[in-house]
All heavy atoms as TSV, in Angstrom:
chain	resi	resn	atom	element	x	y	z
A	1	MET	N	N	93.337	58.337	147.186
A	1	MET	CA	C	93.553	59.604	146.523
A	1	MET	C	C	92.248	60.392	146.545
A	1	MET	O	O	91.195	59.890	146.174
A	1	MET	CB	C	94.001	59.358	145.082
A	1	MET	CG	C	94.250	60.637	144.331
A	1	MET	SD	S	95.086	60.309	142.776
A	1	MET	CE	C	93.756	60.600	141.657
A	2	LYS	N	N	92.309	61.620	146.969
A	2	LYS	CA	C	91.129	62.483	147.024
A	2	LYS	C	C	91.020	63.270	145.710
A	2	LYS	O	O	91.967	63.913	145.285
A	2	LYS	CB	C	91.235	63.446	148.193
A	2	LYS	CG	C	90.022	64.308	148.362
A	2	LYS	CD	C	90.135	65.204	149.581
A	2	LYS	CE	C	88.910	66.076	149.688
A	2	LYS	NZ	N	88.971	66.965	150.831
A	3	VAL	N	N	89.847	63.191	145.074
A	3	VAL	CA	C	89.612	63.909	143.825
A	3	VAL	C	C	88.647	65.053	144.090
A	3	VAL	O	O	87.577	64.847	144.658
A	3	VAL	CB	C	89.018	62.960	142.753
A	3	VAL	CG1	C	88.707	63.729	141.483
A	3	VAL	CG2	C	89.966	61.815	142.478
A	4	LEU	N	N	89.033	66.244	143.716
A	4	LEU	CA	C	88.189	67.417	143.893
A	4	LEU	C	C	87.392	67.670	142.621
A	4	LEU	O	O	87.940	67.604	141.522
A	4	LEU	CB	C	89.031	68.639	144.241
A	4	LEU	CG	C	89.866	68.523	145.510
A	4	LEU	CD1	C	90.736	69.757	145.682
A	4	LEU	CD2	C	88.969	68.342	146.721
A	5	ASN	N	N	86.123	67.950	142.782
A	5	ASN	CA	C	85.272	68.233	141.630
A	5	ASN	C	C	85.024	69.735	141.563
A	5	ASN	O	O	84.087	70.247	142.157
A	5	ASN	CB	C	83.950	67.468	141.741
A	5	ASN	CG	C	83.075	67.679	140.527
A	5	ASN	OD1	O	83.464	68.335	139.576
A	5	ASN	ND2	N	81.886	67.112	140.561
A	6	TYR	N	N	85.873	70.439	140.827
A	6	TYR	CA	C	85.734	71.877	140.721
A	6	TYR	C	C	84.571	72.286	139.829
A	6	TYR	O	O	84.070	73.392	139.912
A	6	TYR	CB	C	87.029	72.515	140.206
A	6	TYR	CG	C	88.151	72.413	141.205
A	6	TYR	CD1	C	89.181	71.489	141.023
A	6	TYR	CD2	C	88.160	73.203	142.337
A	6	TYR	CE1	C	90.206	71.384	141.952
A	6	TYR	CE2	C	89.183	73.098	143.270
A	6	TYR	CZ	C	90.198	72.190	143.062
A	6	TYR	OH	O	91.203	72.091	143.972
A	7	ALA	N	N	84.109	71.388	138.971
A	7	ALA	CA	C	82.999	71.710	138.074
A	7	ALA	C	C	81.730	72.028	138.853
A	7	ALA	O	O	80.892	72.793	138.387
A	7	ALA	CB	C	82.757	70.567	137.103
A	8	SER	N	N	81.590	71.481	140.047
A	8	SER	CA	C	80.394	71.758	140.833
A	8	SER	C	C	80.362	73.209	141.324
A	8	SER	O	O	79.324	73.694	141.737
A	8	SER	CB	C	80.298	70.804	142.023
A	8	SER	OG	O	81.375	71.035	142.909
A	9	ASP	N	N	81.492	73.884	141.278
A	9	ASP	CA	C	81.581	75.268	141.736
A	9	ASP	C	C	81.464	76.274	140.595
A	9	ASP	O	O	81.640	77.464	140.811
A	9	ASP	CB	C	82.923	75.512	142.450
A	9	ASP	CG	C	83.026	74.712	143.727
A	9	ASP	OD1	O	81.980	74.375	144.309
A	9	ASP	OD2	O	84.161	74.425	144.143
A	10	LEU	N	N	81.186	75.811	139.388
A	10	LEU	CA	C	81.137	76.721	138.249
A	10	LEU	C	C	79.745	77.322	138.077
A	10	LEU	O	O	78.748	76.718	138.421
A	10	LEU	CB	C	81.551	76.001	136.969
A	10	LEU	CG	C	82.983	75.486	136.930
A	10	LEU	CD1	C	83.248	74.769	135.622
A	10	LEU	CD2	C	83.978	76.606	137.134
A	11	ALA	N	N	79.721	78.514	137.533
A	11	ALA	CA	C	78.468	79.216	137.244
A	11	ALA	C	C	78.547	79.779	135.837
A	11	ALA	O	O	79.621	79.870	135.251
A	11	ALA	CB	C	78.242	80.327	138.259
A	12	VAL	N	N	77.399	80.171	135.298
A	12	VAL	CA	C	77.323	80.696	133.939
A	12	VAL	C	C	76.606	82.035	133.956
A	12	VAL	O	O	75.604	82.212	134.649
A	12	VAL	CB	C	76.563	79.711	133.013
A	12	VAL	CG1	C	76.392	80.303	131.631
A	12	VAL	CG2	C	77.280	78.385	132.953
A	13	LYS	N	N	77.125	82.979	133.190
A	13	LYS	CA	C	76.525	84.308	133.055
A	13	LYS	C	C	76.477	84.629	131.569
A	13	LYS	O	O	77.439	84.401	130.852
A	13	LYS	CB	C	77.378	85.339	133.801
A	13	LYS	CG	C	76.914	86.763	133.704
A	13	LYS	CD	C	75.733	87.019	134.588
A	13	LYS	CE	C	75.363	88.500	134.519
A	13	LYS	NZ	N	74.055	88.740	135.067
A	14	SER	N	N	75.343	85.183	131.123
A	14	SER	CA	C	75.249	85.547	129.711
A	14	SER	C	C	74.954	87.034	129.553
A	14	SER	O	O	74.342	87.653	130.423
A	14	SER	CB	C	74.166	84.712	129.014
A	14	SER	OG	O	72.915	84.937	129.615
A	15	PHE	N	N	75.395	87.569	128.436
A	15	PHE	CA	C	75.234	88.981	128.116
A	15	PHE	C	C	74.750	89.080	126.675
A	15	PHE	O	O	75.275	88.403	125.798
A	15	PHE	CB	C	76.576	89.723	128.238
A	15	PHE	CG	C	77.231	89.544	129.577
A	15	PHE	CD1	C	78.099	88.496	129.803
A	15	PHE	CD2	C	76.976	90.433	130.605
A	15	PHE	CE1	C	78.706	88.324	131.034
A	15	PHE	CE2	C	77.576	90.279	131.839
A	15	PHE	CZ	C	78.443	89.220	132.053
A	16	VAL	N	N	73.757	89.937	126.425
A	16	VAL	CA	C	73.210	90.110	125.077
A	16	VAL	C	C	73.078	91.595	124.787
A	16	VAL	O	O	72.650	92.368	125.658
A	16	VAL	CB	C	71.837	89.428	124.935
A	16	VAL	CG1	C	71.259	89.655	123.550
A	16	VAL	CG2	C	71.936	87.947	125.233
A	17	SER	N	N	73.446	91.995	123.581
A	17	SER	CA	C	73.331	93.386	123.168
A	17	SER	C	C	73.181	93.442	121.650
A	17	SER	O	O	73.467	92.476	120.951
A	17	SER	CB	C	74.567	94.178	123.592
A	17	SER	OG	O	74.477	95.519	123.187
A	18	THR	N	N	72.769	94.608	121.163
A	18	THR	CA	C	72.650	94.794	119.713
A	18	THR	C	C	73.978	95.189	119.082
A	18	THR	O	O	74.048	95.358	117.866
A	18	THR	CB	C	71.587	95.865	119.391
A	18	THR	OG1	O	71.937	97.070	120.065
A	18	THR	CG2	C	70.209	95.414	119.828
A	19	SER	N	N	75.028	95.337	119.899
A	19	SER	CA	C	76.341	95.669	119.359
A	19	SER	C	C	77.418	94.902	120.114
A	19	SER	O	O	77.263	94.570	121.283
A	19	SER	CB	C	76.618	97.178	119.450
A	19	SER	OG	O	76.829	97.546	120.796
A	20	ALA	N	N	78.521	94.634	119.436
A	20	ALA	CA	C	79.650	93.965	120.081
A	20	ALA	C	C	80.211	94.827	121.205
A	20	ALA	O	O	80.567	94.329	122.268
A	20	ALA	CB	C	80.727	93.651	119.058
A	21	ALA	N	N	80.266	96.137	120.980
A	21	ALA	CA	C	80.751	97.051	122.015
A	21	ALA	C	C	79.834	97.037	123.229
A	21	ALA	O	O	80.289	97.163	124.369
A	21	ALA	CB	C	80.863	98.463	121.449
A	22	GLY	N	N	78.541	96.869	122.988
A	22	GLY	CA	C	77.588	96.801	124.096
A	22	GLY	C	C	77.827	95.581	124.968
A	22	GLY	O	O	77.764	95.666	126.200
A	23	VAL	N	N	78.122	94.445	124.339
A	23	VAL	CA	C	78.422	93.238	125.107
A	23	VAL	C	C	79.705	93.448	125.900
A	23	VAL	O	O	79.802	93.074	127.067
A	23	VAL	CB	C	78.545	92.007	124.176
A	23	VAL	CG1	C	79.069	90.796	124.932
A	23	VAL	CG2	C	77.205	91.685	123.546
A	24	GLU	N	N	80.696	94.054	125.276
A	24	GLU	CA	C	81.956	94.323	125.976
A	24	GLU	C	C	81.732	95.216	127.189
A	24	GLU	O	O	82.286	94.961	128.269
A	24	GLU	CB	C	82.947	94.983	125.016
A	24	GLU	CG	C	84.301	95.243	125.649
A	24	GLU	CD	C	85.282	95.902	124.705
A	24	GLU	OE1	O	84.896	96.267	123.568
A	24	GLU	OE2	O	86.447	96.049	125.097
A	25	GLU	N	N	80.912	96.237	127.062
A	25	GLU	CA	C	80.613	97.127	128.187
A	25	GLU	C	C	79.908	96.366	129.309
A	25	GLU	O	O	80.213	96.574	130.499
A	25	GLU	CB	C	79.757	98.299	127.726
A	25	GLU	CG	C	80.492	99.298	126.871
A	25	GLU	CD	C	79.581	100.379	126.310
A	25	GLU	OE1	O	78.444	100.537	126.806
A	25	GLU	OE2	O	80.010	101.053	125.364
A	26	LEU	N	N	78.972	95.499	128.956
A	26	LEU	CA	C	78.265	94.704	129.971
A	26	LEU	C	C	79.227	93.784	130.716
A	26	LEU	O	O	79.169	93.674	131.952
A	26	LEU	CB	C	77.146	93.885	129.318
A	26	LEU	CG	C	75.975	94.659	128.750
A	26	LEU	CD1	C	75.074	93.734	127.935
A	26	LEU	CD2	C	75.170	95.311	129.865
A	27	ILE	N	N	80.121	93.133	129.976
A	27	ILE	CA	C	81.105	92.249	130.602
A	27	ILE	C	C	82.037	93.047	131.513
A	27	ILE	O	O	82.318	92.637	132.644
A	27	ILE	CB	C	81.921	91.481	129.546
A	27	ILE	CG1	C	81.012	90.489	128.813
A	27	ILE	CG2	C	83.109	90.767	130.168
A	27	ILE	CD1	C	81.662	89.835	127.610
A	28	ASN	N	N	82.522	94.190	131.043
A	28	ASN	CA	C	83.432	95.009	131.855
A	28	ASN	C	C	82.771	95.463	133.147
A	28	ASN	O	O	83.381	95.415	134.215
A	28	ASN	CB	C	83.922	96.215	131.058
A	28	ASN	CG	C	84.938	95.841	129.997
A	28	ASN	OD1	O	85.557	94.783	130.067
A	28	ASN	ND2	N	85.077	96.692	128.998
A	29	ALA	N	N	81.508	95.901	133.071
A	29	ALA	CA	C	80.801	96.343	134.269
A	29	ALA	C	C	80.624	95.181	135.254
A	29	ALA	O	O	80.816	95.331	136.464
A	29	ALA	CB	C	79.448	96.942	133.894
A	30	TRP	N	N	80.286	94.010	134.731
A	30	TRP	CA	C	80.103	92.837	135.588
A	30	TRP	C	C	81.429	92.432	136.238
A	30	TRP	O	O	81.471	92.135	137.432
A	30	TRP	CB	C	79.525	91.697	134.761
A	30	TRP	CG	C	79.293	90.453	135.547
A	30	TRP	CD1	C	78.276	90.206	136.436
A	30	TRP	CD2	C	80.095	89.263	135.525
A	30	TRP	NE1	N	78.391	88.948	136.949
A	30	TRP	CE2	C	79.510	88.342	136.403
A	30	TRP	CE3	C	81.237	88.895	134.828
A	30	TRP	CZ2	C	80.026	87.083	136.612
A	30	TRP	CZ3	C	81.748	87.639	135.045
A	30	TRP	CH2	C	81.142	86.744	135.929
A	31	MET	N	N	82.509	92.419	135.438
A	31	MET	CA	C	83.818	92.038	135.986
A	31	MET	C	C	84.309	93.027	137.038
A	31	MET	O	O	84.940	92.630	138.012
A	31	MET	CB	C	84.861	91.913	134.873
A	31	MET	CG	C	84.642	90.744	133.922
A	31	MET	SD	S	84.774	89.126	134.699
A	31	MET	CE	C	86.492	89.081	135.141
A	32	LEU	N	N	84.023	94.311	136.856
A	32	LEU	CA	C	84.413	95.302	137.860
A	32	LEU	C	C	83.673	95.079	139.177
A	32	LEU	O	O	84.212	95.359	140.255
A	32	LEU	CB	C	84.156	96.721	137.350
A	32	LEU	CG	C	85.150	97.232	136.315
A	32	LEU	CD1	C	84.685	98.568	135.739
A	32	LEU	CD2	C	86.534	97.369	136.925
A	33	SER	N	N	82.461	94.548	139.101
A	33	SER	CA	C	81.692	94.304	140.324
A	33	SER	C	C	82.111	93.001	141.006
A	33	SER	O	O	81.728	92.741	142.140
A	33	SER	CB	C	80.190	94.271	140.014
A	33	SER	OG	O	79.851	93.094	139.312
A	34	LYS	N	N	82.874	92.171	140.330
A	34	LYS	CA	C	83.326	90.883	140.863
A	34	LYS	C	C	84.817	90.702	140.582
A	34	LYS	O	O	85.211	89.850	139.782
A	34	LYS	CB	C	82.521	89.750	140.232
A	34	LYS	CG	C	81.031	89.873	140.485
A	34	LYS	CD	C	80.335	88.622	140.100
A	34	LYS	CE	C	78.872	88.670	140.401
A	34	LYS	NZ	N	78.518	88.882	141.770
A	35	PRO	N	N	85.668	91.480	141.255
A	35	PRO	CA	C	87.103	91.479	140.920
A	35	PRO	C	C	87.831	90.174	141.230
A	35	PRO	O	O	88.917	89.948	140.717
A	35	PRO	CB	C	87.658	92.631	141.752
A	35	PRO	CG	C	86.690	92.775	142.886
A	35	PRO	CD	C	85.349	92.411	142.329
A	36	HIS	N	N	87.252	89.294	142.050
A	36	HIS	CA	C	87.954	88.060	142.420
A	36	HIS	C	C	87.446	86.844	141.644
A	36	HIS	O	O	87.792	85.722	141.962
A	36	HIS	CB	C	87.811	87.817	143.925
A	36	HIS	CG	C	88.334	88.949	144.737
A	36	HIS	ND1	N	89.665	89.202	144.892
A	36	HIS	CD2	C	87.683	89.936	145.417
A	36	HIS	CE1	C	89.835	90.276	145.648
A	36	HIS	NE2	N	88.648	90.737	145.967
A	37	THR	N	N	86.640	87.067	140.626
A	37	THR	CA	C	86.065	85.976	139.837
A	37	THR	C	C	87.107	85.388	138.893
A	37	THR	O	O	87.828	86.109	138.226
A	37	THR	CB	C	84.858	86.494	139.039
A	37	THR	OG1	O	83.864	86.938	139.946
A	37	THR	CG2	C	84.273	85.418	138.167
A	38	PHE	N	N	87.135	84.071	138.844
A	38	PHE	CA	C	88.047	83.362	137.948
A	38	PHE	C	C	87.242	82.859	136.751
A	38	PHE	O	O	86.400	81.968	136.884
A	38	PHE	CB	C	88.706	82.198	138.681
A	38	PHE	CG	C	89.623	81.384	137.816
A	38	PHE	CD1	C	90.805	81.923	137.338
A	38	PHE	CD2	C	89.295	80.086	137.476
A	38	PHE	CE1	C	91.648	81.170	136.526
A	38	PHE	CE2	C	90.122	79.326	136.662
A	38	PHE	CZ	C	91.308	79.876	136.196
A	39	VAL	N	N	87.464	83.454	135.574
A	39	VAL	CA	C	86.758	83.057	134.356
A	39	VAL	C	C	87.457	81.833	133.762
A	39	VAL	O	O	88.658	81.848	133.527
A	39	VAL	CB	C	86.714	84.215	133.335
A	39	VAL	CG1	C	86.118	83.753	132.019
A	39	VAL	CG2	C	85.918	85.381	133.896
A	40	THR	N	N	86.668	80.786	133.516
A	40	THR	CA	C	87.236	79.559	132.965
A	40	THR	C	C	86.888	79.357	131.498
A	40	THR	O	O	87.496	78.535	130.824
A	40	THR	CB	C	86.767	78.329	133.761
A	40	THR	OG1	O	85.348	78.255	133.683
A	40	THR	CG2	C	87.196	78.416	135.210
A	41	GLY	N	N	85.900	80.104	130.998
A	41	GLY	CA	C	85.530	79.968	129.601
A	41	GLY	C	C	84.732	81.147	129.100
A	41	GLY	O	O	84.023	81.788	129.867
A	42	LEU	N	N	84.884	81.459	127.826
A	42	LEU	CA	C	84.165	82.572	127.211
A	42	LEU	C	C	83.794	82.188	125.791
A	42	LEU	O	O	84.637	81.732	125.017
A	42	LEU	CB	C	85.032	83.836	127.194
A	42	LEU	CG	C	84.519	85.028	126.395
A	42	LEU	CD1	C	83.249	85.588	127.022
A	42	LEU	CD2	C	85.579	86.105	126.314
A	43	GLU	N	N	82.525	82.345	125.474
A	43	GLU	CA	C	82.035	82.091	124.116
A	43	GLU	C	C	81.363	83.365	123.640
A	43	GLU	O	O	80.529	83.940	124.339
A	43	GLU	CB	C	81.033	80.934	124.127
A	43	GLU	CG	C	80.406	80.643	122.792
A	43	GLU	CD	C	81.363	79.959	121.825
A	43	GLU	OE1	O	82.288	79.286	122.265
A	43	GLU	OE2	O	81.153	80.099	120.607
A	44	PHE	N	N	81.734	83.828	122.467
A	44	PHE	CA	C	81.161	85.046	121.901
A	44	PHE	C	C	80.545	84.688	120.562
A	44	PHE	O	O	81.186	84.024	119.741
A	44	PHE	CB	C	82.255	86.113	121.721
A	44	PHE	CG	C	81.718	87.461	121.423
A	44	PHE	CD1	C	81.310	88.307	122.436
A	44	PHE	CD2	C	81.608	87.903	120.114
A	44	PHE	CE1	C	80.801	89.561	122.160
A	44	PHE	CE2	C	81.099	89.153	119.814
A	44	PHE	CZ	C	80.700	89.993	120.850
A	45	THR	N	N	79.306	85.111	120.340
A	45	THR	CA	C	78.624	84.753	119.103
A	45	THR	C	C	77.702	85.881	118.648
A	45	THR	O	O	77.383	86.775	119.429
A	45	THR	CB	C	77.814	83.447	119.288
A	45	THR	OG1	O	77.283	83.049	118.043
A	45	THR	CG2	C	76.686	83.629	120.272
A	46	SER	N	N	77.310	85.816	117.407
A	46	SER	CA	C	76.327	86.763	116.895
A	46	SER	C	C	75.267	85.985	116.124
A	46	SER	O	O	75.564	84.963	115.515
A	46	SER	CB	C	76.980	87.804	115.992
A	46	SER	OG	O	77.585	87.186	114.884
A	47	THR	N	N	74.049	86.468	116.178
A	47	THR	CA	C	72.941	85.829	115.480
A	47	THR	C	C	72.022	86.906	114.909
A	47	THR	O	O	72.037	88.052	115.350
A	47	THR	CB	C	72.109	84.932	116.410
A	47	THR	OG1	O	71.560	85.744	117.456
A	47	THR	CG2	C	72.923	83.817	116.999
A	48	VAL	N	N	71.220	86.505	113.952
A	48	VAL	CA	C	70.210	87.395	113.394
A	48	VAL	C	C	68.849	86.950	113.936
A	48	VAL	O	O	68.477	85.782	113.790
A	48	VAL	CB	C	70.210	87.354	111.854
A	48	VAL	CG1	C	69.080	88.195	111.289
A	48	VAL	CG2	C	71.542	87.823	111.311
A	49	ASP	N	N	68.158	87.870	114.586
A	49	ASP	CA	C	66.826	87.592	115.094
A	49	ASP	C	C	65.900	87.412	113.891
A	49	ASP	O	O	65.735	88.336	113.084
A	49	ASP	CB	C	66.349	88.744	115.965
A	49	ASP	CG	C	64.994	88.494	116.597
A	49	ASP	OD1	O	64.243	87.642	116.085
A	49	ASP	OD2	O	64.695	89.139	117.607
A	50	PRO	N	N	65.277	86.231	113.731
A	50	PRO	CA	C	64.473	85.986	112.538
A	50	PRO	C	C	63.210	86.853	112.450
A	50	PRO	O	O	62.727	87.117	111.357
A	50	PRO	CB	C	64.112	84.503	112.639
A	50	PRO	CG	C	64.326	84.138	114.057
A	50	PRO	CD	C	65.352	85.076	114.594
A	51	LEU	N	N	62.715	87.307	113.578
A	51	LEU	CA	C	61.497	88.134	113.562
A	51	LEU	C	C	61.783	89.579	113.181
A	51	LEU	O	O	61.036	90.194	112.430
A	51	LEU	CB	C	60.796	88.063	114.914
A	51	LEU	CG	C	60.293	86.677	115.320
A	51	LEU	CD1	C	59.708	86.712	116.713
A	51	LEU	CD2	C	59.295	86.157	114.313
A	52	SER	N	N	62.871	90.118	113.716
A	52	SER	CA	C	63.160	91.533	113.473
A	52	SER	C	C	64.279	91.750	112.458
A	52	SER	O	O	64.539	92.883	112.070
A	52	SER	CB	C	63.551	92.217	114.783
A	52	SER	OG	O	64.777	91.693	115.259
A	53	SER	N	N	64.966	90.697	112.066
A	53	SER	CA	C	66.132	90.763	111.171
A	53	SER	C	C	67.246	91.637	111.735
A	53	SER	O	O	68.073	92.151	110.989
A	53	SER	CB	C	65.714	91.268	109.778
A	53	SER	OG	O	64.816	90.381	109.185
A	54	MET	N	N	67.291	91.781	113.052
A	54	MET	CA	C	68.342	92.569	113.693
A	54	MET	C	C	69.468	91.636	114.153
A	54	MET	O	O	69.222	90.516	114.589
A	54	MET	CB	C	67.788	93.338	114.893
A	54	MET	CG	C	66.796	94.404	114.474
A	54	MET	SD	S	66.582	95.703	115.680
A	54	MET	CE	C	68.229	96.225	116.015
A	55	LEU	N	N	70.684	92.131	114.046
A	55	LEU	CA	C	71.858	91.396	114.487
A	55	LEU	C	C	71.976	91.543	116.004
A	55	LEU	O	O	71.874	92.657	116.539
A	55	LEU	CB	C	73.097	91.948	113.788
A	55	LEU	CG	C	74.410	91.216	113.995
A	55	LEU	CD1	C	74.318	89.773	113.511
A	55	LEU	CD2	C	75.528	91.935	113.265
A	56	GLU	N	N	72.176	90.437	116.702
A	56	GLU	CA	C	72.365	90.456	118.151
A	56	GLU	C	C	73.702	89.791	118.472
A	56	GLU	O	O	74.095	88.823	117.817
A	56	GLU	CB	C	71.249	89.690	118.858
A	56	GLU	CG	C	69.898	90.326	118.740
A	56	GLU	CD	C	68.831	89.526	119.470
A	56	GLU	OE1	O	68.984	88.298	119.632
A	56	GLU	OE2	O	67.824	90.142	119.864
A	57	PHE	N	N	74.348	90.302	119.479
A	57	PHE	CA	C	75.618	89.752	119.938
A	57	PHE	C	C	75.414	89.186	121.335
A	57	PHE	O	O	74.690	89.773	122.139
A	57	PHE	CB	C	76.705	90.830	119.960
A	57	PHE	CG	C	77.012	91.375	118.599
A	57	PHE	CD1	C	76.282	92.426	118.072
A	57	PHE	CD2	C	78.022	90.819	117.837
A	57	PHE	CE1	C	76.557	92.928	116.809
A	57	PHE	CE2	C	78.306	91.303	116.578
A	57	PHE	CZ	C	77.570	92.357	116.063
A	58	ALA	N	N	76.059	88.066	121.609
A	58	ALA	CA	C	75.931	87.443	122.912
A	58	ALA	C	C	77.283	86.910	123.365
A	58	ALA	O	O	78.108	86.510	122.551
A	58	ALA	CB	C	74.923	86.302	122.867
A	59	ALA	N	N	77.475	86.925	124.663
A	59	ALA	CA	C	78.659	86.329	125.270
A	59	ALA	C	C	78.187	85.474	126.435
A	59	ALA	O	O	77.276	85.861	127.178
A	59	ALA	CB	C	79.633	87.400	125.767
A	60	ILE	N	N	78.783	84.318	126.569
A	60	ILE	CA	C	78.494	83.430	127.681
A	60	ILE	C	C	79.812	83.191	128.408
A	60	ILE	O	O	80.806	82.794	127.803
A	60	ILE	CB	C	77.913	82.092	127.186
A	60	ILE	CG1	C	76.620	82.366	126.421
A	60	ILE	CG2	C	77.669	81.146	128.368
A	60	ILE	CD1	C	76.098	81.173	125.677
A	61	ILE	N	N	79.797	83.461	129.701
A	61	ILE	CA	C	80.990	83.295	130.521
A	61	ILE	C	C	80.758	82.169	131.515
A	61	ILE	O	O	79.729	82.136	132.191
A	61	ILE	CB	C	81.330	84.598	131.279
A	61	ILE	CG1	C	81.766	85.664	130.281
A	61	ILE	CG2	C	82.399	84.365	132.329
A	61	ILE	CD1	C	82.114	86.987	130.926
A	62	VAL	N	N	81.703	81.247	131.598
A	62	VAL	CA	C	81.708	80.219	132.626
A	62	VAL	C	C	82.757	80.674	133.642
A	62	VAL	O	O	83.884	80.991	133.279
A	62	VAL	CB	C	82.069	78.836	132.059
A	62	VAL	CG1	C	82.105	77.785	133.161
A	62	VAL	CG2	C	81.087	78.452	130.969
A	63	TYR	N	N	82.351	80.717	134.898
A	63	TYR	CA	C	83.261	81.256	135.907
A	63	TYR	C	C	83.123	80.513	137.223
A	63	TYR	O	O	82.148	79.808	137.466
A	63	TYR	CB	C	83.023	82.760	136.109
A	63	TYR	CG	C	81.671	83.091	136.722
A	63	TYR	CD1	C	81.550	83.347	138.082
A	63	TYR	CD2	C	80.530	83.156	135.946
A	63	TYR	CE1	C	80.320	83.651	138.637
A	63	TYR	CE2	C	79.311	83.479	136.484
A	63	TYR	CZ	C	79.204	83.719	137.841
A	63	TYR	OH	O	77.982	84.014	138.395
A	64	GLN	N	N	84.130	80.697	138.061
A	64	GLN	CA	C	84.099	80.140	139.408
A	64	GLN	C	C	83.844	81.293	140.372
A	64	GLN	O	O	84.663	82.195	140.493
A	64	GLN	CB	C	85.433	79.467	139.719
A	64	GLN	CG	C	85.424	78.713	141.019
A	64	GLN	CD	C	86.681	77.897	141.188
A	64	GLN	OE1	O	87.671	78.097	140.495
A	64	GLN	NE2	N	86.661	76.958	142.119
A	65	PRO	N	N	82.681	81.292	141.022
A	65	PRO	CA	C	82.366	82.382	141.939
A	65	PRO	C	C	83.380	82.424	143.090
A	65	PRO	O	O	83.921	81.412	143.505
A	65	PRO	CB	C	80.972	82.030	142.462
A	65	PRO	CG	C	80.426	81.057	141.490
A	65	PRO	CD	C	81.591	80.316	140.914
A	66	SER	N	N	83.595	83.619	143.598
A	66	SER	CA	C	84.522	83.818	144.701
A	66	SER	C	C	83.745	84.195	145.956
A	66	SER	O	O	82.832	85.028	145.900
A	66	SER	CB	C	85.511	84.931	144.359
A	66	SER	OG	O	86.252	85.297	145.490
A	67	GLU	N	N	84.134	83.596	147.069
A	67	GLU	CA	C	83.494	83.968	148.335
A	67	GLU	C	C	83.769	85.428	148.673
A	67	GLU	O	O	82.980	86.074	149.341
A	67	GLU	CB	C	83.999	83.060	149.454
A	67	GLU	CG	C	83.544	81.638	149.325
A	67	GLU	CD	C	84.088	80.736	150.417
A	67	GLU	OE1	O	84.696	81.260	151.376
A	67	GLU	OE2	O	83.923	79.512	150.309
A	68	GLN	N	N	84.864	85.964	148.194
A	68	GLN	CA	C	85.215	87.358	148.470
A	68	GLN	C	C	84.268	88.323	147.769
A	68	GLN	O	O	84.119	89.462	148.177
A	68	GLN	CB	C	86.643	87.661	148.039
A	68	GLN	CG	C	87.668	86.897	148.841
A	68	GLN	CD	C	89.077	87.124	148.312
A	68	GLN	OE1	O	89.263	87.655	147.232
A	68	GLN	NE2	N	90.063	86.702	149.079
A	69	ASP	N	N	83.604	87.879	146.682
A	69	ASP	CA	C	82.694	88.737	145.939
A	69	ASP	C	C	81.250	88.611	146.387
A	69	ASP	O	O	80.376	89.314	145.919
A	69	ASP	CB	C	82.751	88.415	144.440
A	69	ASP	CG	C	84.061	88.853	143.814
A	69	ASP	OD1	O	84.681	89.804	144.339
A	69	ASP	OD2	O	84.473	88.252	142.814
A	70	GLN	N	N	80.978	87.692	147.324
A	70	GLN	CA	C	79.616	87.526	147.815
A	70	GLN	C	C	79.248	88.700	148.715
A	70	GLN	O	O	80.015	89.123	149.546
A	70	GLN	CB	C	79.476	86.221	148.616
A	70	GLN	CG	C	79.881	84.985	147.862
A	70	GLN	CD	C	78.989	84.707	146.652
A	70	GLN	OE1	O	77.806	84.940	146.707
A	70	GLN	NE2	N	79.589	84.222	145.590
A	71	SER	N	N	78.031	89.233	148.501
A	71	SER	CA	C	77.628	90.374	149.341
A	71	SER	C	C	76.743	89.950	150.473
A	71	SER	O	O	76.197	88.937	150.556
A	71	SER	CB	C	76.922	91.429	148.525
A	71	SER	OG	O	76.383	91.005	147.347
């Protein structure tokens, strides 16, 4: 039986902004530039920067790159 290891083909991309809408805009722009990308996971979080006391939003996307999107 042949077992395929798809995990070796996964990549990670992160997005950070001072607003949730900003993270959404970054993700949308990235997804528009890679229309054949298959997203396998998404984590969205917010944290407070201890030095500046500013709220930051972050998203981490796990995806499978597509040969069709390679330039």
